[in-house]
C-alpha positions in Angstrom: -4.1 8.0 -4.2 -7.1 9.8 -1.5 -7.1 6.4 1.0 -10.5 7.8 2.1 -11.8 6.9 -1.2 -13.6 3.6 -0.6 -11.9 1.9 -4.2 -8.7 3.0 -2.9 -9.2 1.2 0.8 -10.7 -1.8 -1.3 -7.4 -1.9 -3.2 -5.7 -2.2 0.0 -7.5 -4.2 1.7 -6.7 -6.8 -1.2 -2.8 -6.3 -1.0 -3.3 -7.0 2.9 -5.1 -9.9 2.6 -3.1 -11.3 -0.5 0.4 -10.5 0.7 -0.5 -11.1 4.6 0.9 -8.2 5.5 1.9 -7.3 8.9 1.0 -4.7 11.3 4.2 -2.2 10.4 4.1 -3.6 6.8 0.3 -2.3 6.9 0.9 1.4 8.2 3.8 1.5 5.4 1.6 0.5 3.1 -1.2 3.2 4.1 1.1 5.9 4.0 2.7 5.3 0.8 -0.8 5.1 -0.8 -1.2 8.4 0.2 1.4 9.7 -1.9 1.2 7.3 -4.8 -0.6 8.3 -7.9 -1.6 4.7 -8.9 -1.5 1.1 -7.9 1.5 0.2 -10.0 3.3 3.0 -8.4 2.1 2.2 -4.7 3.4 -1.8 -6.0 7.3 -0.2 -6.8 7.0 1.8 -3.5 6.4 -1.2 -1.6 9.1 -3.0 -3.6 11.3 -0.4 -2.7 10.6 0.4 0.8 11.1 -3.7 1.4 14.6 -3.4 -0.1 15.2 -0.6 1.9 14.6 -2.8 5.0 
């Protein structure tokens, strides 16, 4: 996903607000968004990363 796209940024902002992410998690979701193809993949990647840590 293109993190410079307005719709992607809005989606990331909704996730940040609804999950009340901290600074580390926000940086992590932005990095994962750049490699994810869609929202489902981004959410799976976030679950995987939180399970690793």
